[in-house]
C-alpha positions in Angstrom: 30.9 47.8 1.2 28.4 45.1 0.0 31.0 42.4 0.7 31.5 43.8 4.2 27.8 43.5 4.9 27.3 40.2 3.1 29.9 38.3 5.0 29.0 40.0 8.4 32.5 41.5 8.5 31.1 44.6 10.1 30.1 42.5 13.1 33.5 40.8 13.2 35.3 44.2 13.1 33.0 45.7 15.8 33.6 42.9 18.2 37.3 42.7 17.6 37.6 46.4 18.4 35.3 46.2 21.4 36.9 43.1 23.0 40.4 44.4 22.1 39.8 47.7 23.8 38.3 46.0 26.9 41.2 43.6 27.1 43.7 46.5 26.9 42.0 48.6 29.6 41.6 45.7 32.0 44.9 43.9 31.5 45.8 44.5 35.1 43.4 41.7 36.1 46.0 39.2 34.8 48.5 40.3 37.4 46.1 40.6 40.3 43.7 37.7 39.7 45.3 35.5 37.0 44.6 34.7 33.3 41.5 32.6 34.0 39.7 35.5 35.7 40.8 37.9 33.0 39.3 35.6 30.3 36.1 35.2 32.4 35.8 39.0 32.7 36.0 39.3 28.9 33.4 36.5 28.4 31.0 37.9 30.9 31.1 41.5 30.0 31.2 41.2 26.2 28.8 38.2 26.3 26.2 40.3 28.2 26.9 43.3 25.8 26.2 41.0 22.8 23.0 39.7 24.4 21.7 43.3 24.9 22.8 44.6 21.5 21.5 41.7 19.4 18.2 41.5 21.4 17.6 45.1 20.5 18.9 44.9 16.9 17.2 41.7 15.9 14.0 41.8 17.9 13.1 45.3 19.1 14.2 47.5 16.1 12.6 45.4 13.3 9.3 45.5 15.3 9.4 49.3 15.8 9.3 49.8 12.0 6.1 47.7 11.8 4.4 49.8 14.5 2.0 47.0 15.5 2.6 46.0 19.2 5.7 48.3 19.1 5.0 49.6 22.6 5.4 46.1 24.1 8.8 45.6 22.4 10.0 49.1 23.5 9.8 47.8 27.1 12.5 45.2 26.2 15.1 48.0 25.9 15.1 48.9 29.7 14.6 45.3 30.6 17.8 44.3 28.8 19.7 47.2 30.3 18.6 46.3 33.8 19.6 42.6 33.2 23.0 43.7 32.1 23.6 46.0 35.1 22.4 43.4 37.6 24.5 40.5 36.2 27.6 42.6 35.7 27.3 44.1 39.2 27.2 40.5 40.6 30.3 39.6 38.6 32.1 42.8 39.7 31.4 41.9 43.4 32.8 38.4 42.7 35.9 39.5 40.8 36.9 42.8 42.5 35.4 42.3 45.9 36.1 38.6 46.5 38.9 37.4 44.2 40.9 40.7 44.2 39.9 41.4 47.8 38.9 45.0 47.4 36.6 46.0 50.3 35.5 49.2 48.5 34.0 47.2 45.7 32.2 44.5 47.6 29.0 46.5 47.6 26.4 45.4 45.0 25.6 49.0 43.8 29.2 50.2 43.7 29.6 49.9 39.9 26.0 50.5 38.9 26.5 53.9 37.2 29.6 52.8 35.3 28.0 49.5 34.0 24.9 51.4 33.0 26.9 54.0 31.1 28.9 51.3 29.3 25.9 49.4 28.1 24.0 52.5 27.1 27.0 53.7 25.1 27.6 50.5 23.3 23.9 50.0 22.6 23.6 53.5 21.2 26.8 53.0 19.1 25.6 49.7 17.7 22.2 51.0 17.0 23.7 54.0 15.1 25.8 51.5 13.0 22.7 49.3 12.4 20.6 52.3 11.2 23.4 53.5 9.0 23.7 50.0 7.5 20.0 49.9 6.8 20.1 53.3 5.2 22.9 52.2 2.9 21.1 49.0 2.0 17.9 50.8 1.2 19.8 53.4 -0.9 21.4 50.6 -2.8 18.1 48.8 -3.3 16.5 52.0 -4.7 19.6 52.5 -7.0 19.2 48.9 -8.3 15.5 49.3 -8.9 16.1 52.4 -10.9 18.9 50.8 -12.9 16.6 47.8 -13.5 13.9 50.1 -14.7 16.2 51.9 -17.1 17.6 48.7 -18.5 14.0 47.4 -19.0 13.1 50.6 -20.8 16.2 50.4 -23.0 15.5 46.8 -24.0 11.9 47.8 -24.7 13.0 50.6 -27.0 15.4 48.4 -28.8 12.7 45.8 -29.5 9.8 48.3 -30.2 8.0 48.1 -33.5 6.0 51.0 -34.8 2.7 50.2 -33.0 0.5 52.0 -35.6 2.0 49.8 -38.4 1.5 46.7 -36.2 -2.1 47.3 -35.3 -3.0 48.3 -38.9 -1.5 45.1 -40.1 -3.4 43.1 -37.5 -6.7 44.8 -38.5 -6.0 44.0 -42.2 -5.4 40.3 -41.4 -8.6 40.3 -39.2 -10.8 41.5 -42.0 -9.2 39.1 -44.4 -10.3 36.2 -42.3 -13.6 34.7 -43.3 -16.4 35.9 -41.0 -17.5 32.3 -40.5 -14.1 31.5 -39.0 -14.9 32.8 -35.6 -12.1 30.9 -33.8 -9.4 32.5 -35.9 -11.0 36.0 -35.5 -11.2 35.5 -31.7 -7.6 34.3 -31.5 -6.4 37.3 -33.4 -8.5 39.7 -31.3 -7.0 38.2 -28.1 -3.5 38.5 -29.5 -4.2 42.2 -30.5 -5.4 42.9 -27.0 -2.3 41.4 -25.5 0.0 43.5 -27.7 -2.0 46.6 -26.9 -1.6 45.9 -23.2 2.2 45.4 -23.5 2.8 48.4 -25.7 0.5 51.0 -24.1 -0.3 50.0 -20.5 2.8 48.4 -19.1 4.9 51.6 -19.0 4.1 52.5 -15.4 5.5 51.0 -12.2 2.1 49.5 -11.2 -0.9 48.2 -13.1 -4.4 47.3 -11.9 -4.7 43.7 -11.0 -7.9 43.4 -13.1 -6.0 44.4 -16.3 -3.1 42.0 -15.5 -5.6 39.2 -14.9 -7.2 39.8 -18.3 -3.8 39.8 -20.0 -2.9 36.5 -18.3 -6.3 34.9 -19.1 -5.8 35.8 -22.8 -2.3 34.4 -22.7 -3.6 31.1 -21.3 -6.5 31.0 -23.8 -4.1 31.4 -26.8 -2.1 28.4 -25.5 -5.2 26.4 -24.9 -6.2 26.9 -28.6 -2.7 25.8 -29.6 -2.5 22.7 -27.5 -4.7 19.6 -28.1 -7.3 17.7 -26.1 -4.5 15.8 -24.4 -3.8 18.9 -22.3 -5.9 19.8 -19.3 -5.5 23.5 -18.5 -7.1 25.3 -15.6 -7.0 29.0 -14.9 -8.8 30.1 -11.7 -9.1 33.6 -10.2 -10.9 34.4 -7.0 -13.4 37.2 -6.8 -11.3 39.1 -4.3 -8.7 39.9 -7.0 -9.6 43.6 -7.4 -8.7 47.1 -6.2 -5.0 46.7 -5.9 -2.0 47.0 -8.2 1.1 44.9 -9.1 4.2 45.6 -11.2 3.2 44.8 -14.8 4.1 41.4 -16.3 5.5 40.3 -12.9 3.6 37.0 -13.0 3.9 36.1 -16.7 7.3 34.4 -16.5 5.9 31.8 -14.1 3.0 31.0 -16.4 5.3 31.0 -19.5 7.6 28.5 -17.7 4.6 26.1 -17.1 3.7 26.1 -20.8 7.3 25.9 -21.9 8.1 22.8 -19.8 4.7 21.1 -19.7 4.9 17.3 -20.4 3.9 15.7 -23.7 2.5 12.4 -22.4 0.5 10.3 -24.9 -0.9 7.8 -22.4 -2.4 10.3 -19.9 -3.4 13.9 -19.5 -0.8 16.7 -19.4 -1.8 19.2 -16.7 -1.3 22.9 -16.2 -3.1 24.3 -13.1 -3.0 28.0 -12.4 -4.7 29.6 -9.4 -4.6 33.2 -8.2 -6.3 34.4 -5.1 -6.2 37.1 -2.4 -6.6 36.7 1.3 -6.4 40.0 3.3 -3.2 41.7 2.2 -1.7 38.5 0.9 -1.7 37.7 -2.9 -1.1 34.1 -3.8 -0.1 32.5 -7.1 0.0 28.7 -7.4 1.1 26.9 -10.6 1.4 23.2 -11.1 2.4 21.5 -14.3 3.4 18.0 -15.3 6.7 17.6 -17.0 8.6 14.9 -18.8 10.8 12.7 -16.6 13.9 13.3 -18.7 13.3 17.0 -19.1 16.0 19.4 -17.8 15.1 21.4 -14.7 12.9 24.4 -15.3 14.0 26.2 -12.2 17.2 27.4 -13.7 15.6 29.2 -16.7 16.6 32.7 -17.4 13.0 33.9 -17.1 12.6 32.6 -13.6 16.0 33.9 -12.5 15.1 37.4 -13.8 11.7 37.4 -12.1 13.3 36.3 -8.8 15.7 39.1 -9.0 12.9 41.5 -9.8 10.9 40.3 -6.8 13.9 40.8 -4.6 14.4 44.4 -5.8 10.7 45.3 -5.6 9.5 43.4 -2.6 12.6 42.6 -0.6 11.3 40.8 2.5 7.6 41.1 1.6 7.4 38.0 -0.6 7.9 34.2 -0.3 8.7 32.1 -3.3 8.7 28.3 -3.1 9.7 26.2 -6.2 9.4 22.4 -6.1 11.0 20.6 -9.1 9.9 17.0 -9.0 10.8 14.2 -11.6 7.3 14.5 -13.3 5.9 17.8 -12.0 6.8 21.4 -11.3 5.2 23.5 -8.5 5.5 27.2 -7.9 3.9 29.1 -5.0 4.4 32.9 -4.7 3.1 34.9 -1.8 3.1 38.7 -2.0 2.3 41.3 0.7 0.2 44.0 -1.1 -1.0 47.4 -0.1 
């Protein structure tokens, strides 16, 4: 079924059947008006049908689901129907009245009811198929999200260490560090907070953005301590980053990637620039890092592939991800529509 939708074979099948049935029921035109007029009838009638159907499926129906300005787009439905009937009536007068010389069908309104019933039937049929297809896609998306969640939980259980043992060990190490060594104690404290966040607070589907930002900030600070003065690291968060939620650890792979592939220049600064901000219902993440000229591309990493798949499952058409892999730099820009 997925292959049928992926390669648009459902559209091909629909039009093969529609045009085939129309050709079969109007084959008498060949004998009475010639092959050229028969082909013209197929092109005009089915071309107008395609125009009506795809205008409603690609323009009207997607707008109806968003509600905003939906009343304006609803008006397109009768407009497309009227256009079909008027143009098809004109062609019927030309074909049946003038070319086939049928006096009874020379009136403009003679075929109005028939043409209207045809376009309404095909539009309703195509809309039903479209809604059934969207229902199936949504059902498959939910199934994949659930499967992804179960796989994540399974991997988490496989890798889980007894948290009580872990934190007791960290506390022991903390108190063994000399009190004067504040940097080491602070580093261990940040590391402990990060572990606690991953073990205890990332089990739900969503996490408060404030907690996620604190985790990412601790992650960046640990790397800042590890790297030398040759590295210029900037982590900026706007004041609007509050009162909404995100899937936990969704952003981490992008930041991990920046530190993993950052350059190691000795003659100039190595830069990692991370910016997070919110504008209206749009959340934005921008990451820039310098990288070595001979380094292999970072865009093909497993971490980024996994997070792109996760974004597709969770946000579908509510996100934009742009990755620019340049010879000496790597840029990531992620836009998310949030509630």
